[in-house]
N, C-alpha and C positions, 0 to 999 in steps of 0.2 A: 504493499499499499504506499501511496505517496504521503508526503508531509501534509497533515490536515490543516496546518496553519498558513500554508502558501497557496495562493490561487493560481499564479502564473509560473509554470515550470519552464516555459519556452516563449520567446517573443514571436515565434512563427504563427501565422494565422490568427493574430489578435482580433481582427474584425469578425471572423467566424465565431470565436469564443464569445465576443461581446453580443453577437446576434443570438447565439444559443441561450445565453443567460437572460437576455430580454424576453425570449419566449417563455422560459421557465418562470421568470418573475411575473409575467402576465397571467400565466396559468395559476399562480398562487394568489395574487392580489385580486384578480377579476373573477376566477372561478373557484378559488379555494381548493384546488386539486393537489392538496399536500401529499396524498398517497401516491399520485401519479409521478410526482417529481422527486420523491424520496429515492435516494440512491444516485440521482443524476446531478445532485448538488451537494456540496459539503455539509455534513451534519451540523457543524457549529454555525454555519450560515442559516440553514433551515431552522434551527432552534432559535436563532436571533429573530428571524422573520416571525416566528410564532409568538415570541415575547412581544414584539412590536404590535402585532395584531391584537394581542390580549390587552395591551395598555392603551390602545386606541390611536396609535401613530398613523397619520394620514400618508398613505404610500404616494400620493400625488404632490406631496409637499415639495416646494422648491427651495425653501429657506428654513434654517433653524432659527431659534429665538435667542435673545440676549440673556445672559446669566447674571452679569454684574454691570452696575453703573460705572462710569469713569472714576467716580470718587471711591467706590467699593474696590475697584480694581487696583487703583494706586495704593489704597490702604493695605490690600492683600500683598502686593509686590514689596511693599516697604518692609514687611516682617517675614517674607517667604525665604527661608534658607534654600529651598529647592530652586527658586528663581535665581537667587544670587550665585549659586554654584553652577547651575546648568547654563546660564546665559553665555558666559565666555566659551564654554565647550561648544555650544550651538553656533556661536559667531565664527569660531575657528573652523568648524566643520563646514559651514556654509561657504566660507571663503575658498575651501578646497573643492567644493562641489558646484561652484558657480557655473552656469551654463547648462546644467542638467535639466532645468525647468522644474525642479522639485522644491516644494516648500518644506521647511523644517519647523515643526510645531512642538510646543511644550504646553501641557495642560495640567490642572491640579487633579486631585483624587476624584473630583465630581465630573470631570470632562470639560471644564471651562478652560478655554484657550487663554493662557497668561503670557505667552510669548510666541512670536511668529516671524520667521525670517524667509525671504524669498525675493525673486526678481520682480520688479514692479508690474510688468504686464501679466505675470502669473497671479500675483496678488489681486490685481483688478478683476480677473476672471473668477477667482475664488470668492471675491466679495459678493458675487451674484447669488451664492447660496449661504451668505453670512459666515463664511469661513474666515473669521477675523478675530482679533483679540477681544475678550470679554463675552464671546458667544458660547452657548451651551451645546456641546457635541456628545452629550450622554445619549444612550440608546433611547431613553424615554422622550428626549427632545428631538433628536435627529435620525432616529431609526438605526438600522444596521449600518455601522461604519467602524473603521478600524479602531478609533479612539474609544467610543462608547462600548463596543463589544469586547475590546481588550480589558476594560475596567470590570465588566460583568464577569468574564471568564477568568480574569487574572492570568491570562496567557497572551503571548504575542500573536498577532494575526494580520493577514493581508486581505483586503477587500477590493475586488476589481469590478468596475462598471456596475452592471445591473445586479451584482450581489448586494449593493446598497439597497436598503428597503425603500428609501424615498427617491423619487424620480429625479429630483434636482441634483442628486449626487452621481447619477449614471455617467456623466462625462469624465469621471475622475477614478483614480486608483489611489489607495492609501495603505500604508504599512505601519503598524504601531507595536510598541513593546512597553510593558508596565515598568515603572520605577518603584522598587521595593525599599521601604525604610530599613536601614541596617540593624535596628534594634527591635522595633515592633513587628517587623516582617509584614506590614500592611502596605497596600498600594497607595502611594502618596502622589503619583502623577503618571503621566504617559508621554513618551517621546514618539513623534509621528512624522512620517515622510509622505507627502501628498503631491501627486502630479497628474497630468492628463492621461487618459486611459491608453492612448497610443504610445506613451512613454513607459508603460509598465515593464518592470524588470523583476525577476525572482529574488535578486540579491538585496533589494531594498529592505526586506524584512530582517535579513541578517544584519544589515547596517543599523536598523532601529534597535535590535537586541544588543549589539555591541556598544552603541551610544548610551543606551540605558545603563549598561554595566559600568561604563566609565563614570557616569554621573553617580551611580551607587557607591563606587569605590571612593570617590572624592567626598561624598556625604559621610561615608564610614570614617574616613580619615579625620574630617572636621569634628564629627560627633565624638570620636574616641578622645581627641585632645580635650574637648570640653568636658566629656564624661570623667576623665581621669582628674581633671581640675576639681569637679564637683565632689568626687569621692574623697580626694585629699581634704576638701573643705569639711566634709562630714566627719572625718577622723579628728580634725582640729576642734570642731564644735563638740564632739562626743567627750573629749577630754575636758573641755570647759564646763559643760553641763552634765557632770557625772551622775547626778541623782535624778535626771529627767530623760526624756526620750527625744531623739533627733530624727527628723525626716527631711531628706534633701530631694527636691524635684527639679527637673529641667524646666526651661521656660514654657514648655507646652504642657506642663503639669503631669509628666510621666515620672514614675518612681525611679530614682537613681540609686539611692541607698537609704536604709531605714534601720532603726533599732529593731532587734529581733522580736521584742514583745509586740511592737506595732505590726510587724509583718504577720505574726501569728494571730493576733486578736482581730485584725481587719482583713486577713487573707490577702495581704498585698503581695504583688509579684514584681520582680525586677523588670523594668521597662513597661510596667502596667500603666494604663491610662487612669489616673486618679479621678478624672471627671466622670467616669462611669460608676464610681463608688458613692452612693447616696450620703454616706456618713461624712464625706468631705466637701459636700457642696458649699456649705456656709464658709468653710476655710478658703476654698478656691475663689469664691466671690470676694472675700476679703482681700486676697492676694491681687485679684484683678483690680479692685478699687485702689489698693496701695500703688500698683503699677501705674494706673491712670493718673493719680495725683502725686506720684513720686514720694509717697509717704514711707516712713521706715519706723517699725515698731509702734506706730500709732494705731493700735488695734483695739477692738471692742473689749472691755474688761470682762464681759460674760461669754466670750466666744469659746465654745466647747466642741469637741469632736467625741461624740458619745460620752464616756465618763472622764475624758481627758480635757484639761484646761489648756488653752493655747497661751503660752507665756510670751512668745516672741516670733516674729516673722521677719526674716532678713533677705532682701534681694541679693543674689550672688552675681557679681559683675565679672566678665571675662572680656578683656580687650575693649573695655568701655561700653559693652552691651550687657543687658541682663541675661545671664545664662541659665539662671534658675533661682530657686528659693530654698532657704533653710528655715525649718519650723521646729520650735521647741514646745513639747507637750508635757504636761505634768499630770500624774495620777490624781484623781479626786479621792483623797484619803477618806473622806466621809463615807463613801460607798464601802470601803474596806472595813472601816470600824463597825458599820451597820452589819456587814456580812459576818464579821467575827463575833459580834454580840449575839446574833440570832442563830447562826449556823453551828459554830464550834461548840456551843453549850447544849445544843439539842441532841438527844440520845441517838437518833439515827445517823448523825453526822460526827459524833465525837470520837469515832474510831478512825477517822481520816486525819492523819497527822500532818501538820504544817500550818504556818501563819504567813507565808509569802504572799505578796500581792497577786502574783500570777495564779496561785492556787485559789485564793479567795475570790478572784474575778470569776473563775470557772464555777466554784461552788455557789456563789451568789446567783448566778444564772440558773443553775440546777434547782436551787432552793425556791426561786420564784416560779419556775415552771412545773415543779413537782405536783401542786394541787390540781393542775389542769389534766386533761386527758389527751393532749396533743402528743404526737410522736416526738421523741428527742433523739438527736444524733450526736453521739460522743466521738470526737475525733482525737486521736492521740496514738503515740507509739506503744508497742507491746510493753506490758509491765508497768504502765502508769496508774493502774488501779481503776480501770473503767468499769469492771464488773462491780467492785465495791461501791463505786459512786452510783451505779445503776440501782443497786439494792437500797441505798440510802434514799434515792428518789422515790422508789416504790414504798418504802416505809414512812415517807413523809406525805404520801398521797392518800386519797380516800379509799384506795384499794389495799391498804396495809394489811387487812385481815384476810386477803385473798392470796392465791398462789403467786409466787415469783419463780419463774422458770428461766433457765439460761441454756442456750444452745450455741455451739461454736460452729459457724457455717463453714469454716476452713478445716475443721478436724473430722468431718463426717464425709465418707465417699459420696461423690456427686450423685450417684444413682440411688443413694439412700436418703438424701436430704428431704425429698418430697414426702416419703412415708413418715419421716421423723416429724416434720412440721404438720402435715395434714392428716396423717393416719391412713389406714387402708381397711377395706372390707374383707370379709372371709373369702378365701380362695383367690385373692389377687396375686399372691406370690407363692411359688413353690417353697415349702418349708416355713411359710409364715404362720402366725397364729390362726387357729381354726375359727376363733371368734372375731377375728379382725383386731385392730388396735387403734386406740385413740392417738392422735398426734399432739404435739406440744400446744397447738392453738386450743384444742379442746381441754387439755389438762390445765391450761392457764386461764380458762374462761373466767371473766370478771376480775382477773388479776393483771399481771404484767409479764410480758415475754421479752427477754433480753436476747437480741440476735447479734452475737459477737462476730467480728470479721465478716460483716454483711457484704463487703466487696468481693468475697469469694463465692457468693451465691450464684449458681448457674443462671444464664439468661432465661432459659425456658421456665424456670421456677419463679423468676422475678415478676412475671405477669400474674401468677397466682397470688403472690404476696400483695401486689398492687390491688388485686380484686378484693382481697380480705380487707385492706385498708379503706377501699371505696364502698364496698357493699356490706361489710361487717358480716360476712358468712363464708364458710369453707365447704369444700366438697372432698370427702375422702377419696383416695385413689381406688379405682374400681367401682365407684358409686356414682349415681346420677342425682342423688338427693343432696340438697344444701342443708347446712347446719348453721343456725344463727350463732354468732360469736361476738363477744364484747371483751376485747383484749387491748391493753395499752402497750404500744411498741416502743421499746428503747433499743436503738441499734448502735453499733460501734464499729469502728474501722481504723486501721493505721494507714489506709491508702487515701489517695486524692480521688474521691468519687466523681468529682466534676471532670477531672482529666479522663477517667475511665469512660464517662459518658461520651466524651469527644472521640474516644477510640472505638466506640461501639461495644464496649464490654460491660456497660451498666446502663439500664434503662433511664432516660432523662425523666420520664413521668414518675417513676418510682423515686428517683433522687429528690425531685421537688416535693413529693408527698412526704418523704422522711425528713426533709430539711426544714421543717417548720421551726424547730428550735435546735440550733447547732451550738455545741459547747466544745471548746478546744481545751483538752486536758494537757497541761504543760509537762514536758519531760523533766526528769529530775535535774538535768544540767542547767535548766532555766529557773530553778527555784533552789539555788544552792544554800540559801539561808535555812531551808528546811532539813538539809542533810544531817546536821547534828541531832535534831529532834527525832528524825526517823531512825537514825543509827541507835540512839539511846532506847527508843521504843523496842526495836528488835533485840537489842542486847539484853534488856530486862526480860523479854518474852522467852528467849532461848536459855537464859541463865536459870530461869525458873523451870523450864522444861527439862533441862539436863542437870538440875541440882548443882549449879555452879554459883556459889555465893560471892558477893562483893566483886563482880567483874567490872572493869572499866576499860576505856579505849585510850591508848597512848595518844599524846598530842600529835606526834609525827604521823600516826595512822589516820587521825581525824583530818590533818592537813591534806593528806593524800586523797582522802574521800572527797574533800572539797575541790581538789584539783581534777579528779578523775571525771571522765565524760559520762559514765553510767549508761552505756548503750542498751542495757537490759532494764534500766530504770529501777523502780522500787523492788521489783521481783528479784533483780540481780543483787541489790543490796541485802535483801532478806537472805538469799542463799550464801552470800559472802560471809555475813555475820554468823549465820548458823554453823558454817564450816569452821569459822575461827573459834566459836565457843566450844565446839566438839574437840578440836585438836590443839587448842592453846594449853600449854603446861604452866602458865603463870596467871595471876589475877589480872594482868594487864594485856589487852589485845595489841600485839605489835605487828608491824608490817610482815615479818617473817611467819606470822600465824595465818596469813591470808592465803587463798588458793593460789596455786602455781601460776595459772594464766594471768591472774591479777597482778602478781609481782612482775612477771615477764613483760607485761604491757605497760609497765610504769614508765612514764616519761618525765624527766626533770623539767620543771617550769621556772626554775630560778633564773633571774636575769644575770647574764655574764657581766662581770665587773669591767670588762673592756668596752662595754657599750654605754658607758655613762654619759658620753657626749652626744647621744641621740637626741633629735628634736622631739617635741611633744607629739607631733604627727607620726614620727617613726616609732616612738614608744607604743603609741596606740595601735599602729599597724602591726607591730611585733606581737602585741597581745592578741589581736584578732587572728593572726597567722598561727600562733601557738594553739589557740582554742580550736581552730578549724582542723589542724593537724591531729589534735587529740580526738576530736569528735569523729573524724573520718578514719581513724586508725592509720594515719599517714598515707592515705590514698591521694597522691599528688594530683591526679587528674580531677578528682572531686573538688579538691581545695582550689585549684586553678579555675575551675568552673564557677565556684562560689564567689571567688574574688574577681571574676571576669577579667583574668589575665592569661597570657600564654604560659605554657609550662616552662619555657626558657626564662621568662621573667620570674617565675616562681623559684627556679633554681638559683637565680642571682639573689633573690631575697633570702633564701635559706642560708646561702653563704654569707650574705651581709650580716644577718642576725646570729650566725654560728649555731644554727639549729640542726641537730643530728638526732636520728632515731636511736633510742637506747633500749 
């Protein structure tokens, strides 16, 4: 098969091809004979024609419409990095292509022409169809054309003569390629080559693609310089505002760097568009106001982002221009005091150890949601205590006197999960119970069902779970009778369900049904102030269990506990301390009493005396680097990815800070 993106593979017999396309176009627009022309015209063109027909584009249209006024266009160009970077590239290319009778065009992500270069007489002809700066060449406005169709499909494409949906474009041929943002990976513009149909050449599409790539590389270079500057600014501010949380955005309000707690609580993503997060709308409006009036730190005293108070907003300048913003947010301690007062003293919750802000934030949300009957989704790594929190939610609910059942969706063979959840009738399975069997939903009726590792549930069973949540009834395997069910669902996972939805591994409708209340359970490494409390709790528990009187933990051991990343979280600490209690020969738990793997993985975090002359930014960077190395078990690829740097750069930093795996 030929390349589906190219219309012209040879310049021979162009008039014949134009005539054939005119016939096919007439069959489609005048007789709607889509089935008769299918296979005779490229599928991507026919799909575009169908879209145009559905949106009501007039095929007899001779001109497109304006998208921007002159004032709006000038305002857009003034702040457009794409325009600033692409213009000299286009000018240089046009100088080399002069005489080819081709126009070189740059549009924004909506298909509006923001720059156009061409020979005067070609420009005058193009004006007859409003192919000029400020005009809208999206598919919805101009029908099938290389610019608009390129944006819809996000692929390069060449459109020849009557492949254009609108008749006014039939005298032309055009080839376009999308320009992809180096970080967000979204289409931010289109580069296009347009000429008379008789000048059509197959290579113009390749030229469009290569030109778009040149622009993308230049964008990436500029963005990387600015991005690195913003990251350095973050580390500097993180050292200055040690007790608060820092968020650094670029000028378009995309996340560049953030404190880990903010990333977790607000589900922020690197290079994510903060304007799409409703929690930050007031903050963004404030930054826009400050930018408009050139204000600095003159912010509203009651500006909040959920439970965080905004202390400061600073524009970050790079080469005289605003490159981004630094925001300082402070926890609202009143929330945590209320949480501690009402939660930690309540019997269902007093078995959960810790007083850190991160834990109390999660518990406060669980405590408020417990009396309701809405589904709750607990997100967190393995070993963080999700099942214990689920039990506390159940015991704080109106269902406390009814059953609480837990099922691990990842620990049961896929072929058995259905029978475990929904039960089965007599004779359904060979070797099954002759009387049939109730499933967990029936057993938990009127109570709570905890579905751990929900992300492991097979797709074919997810639809049945969705039906239970919607219809409040189940059907046993092998039965045609429905059984009314009243069960409160608490689900848990250590996976990103939203990402699984995008990969087609988890149903979106089920995700949104479960995602009524989402609670992020922090890993142990993010609540280090709780480590001594938890360690003491387990020490007393196992000392009593194994009749070991007056045990204590050596300060050196406790210091290492505070430094260690705890990939297995609370469950790992429980196992480590139980091991130490059993095998320690003295009343003091020392490092040599810990499991062998624990000692072997130990990495010294002491700062080398030779590095006393480091700047504040370097000291902060060193701390971040050490933490990431520890968390990832010295997985250098993972560390480089998290720091958004090349591995070669990471090697230089390891040498600079004299960090070696021990």
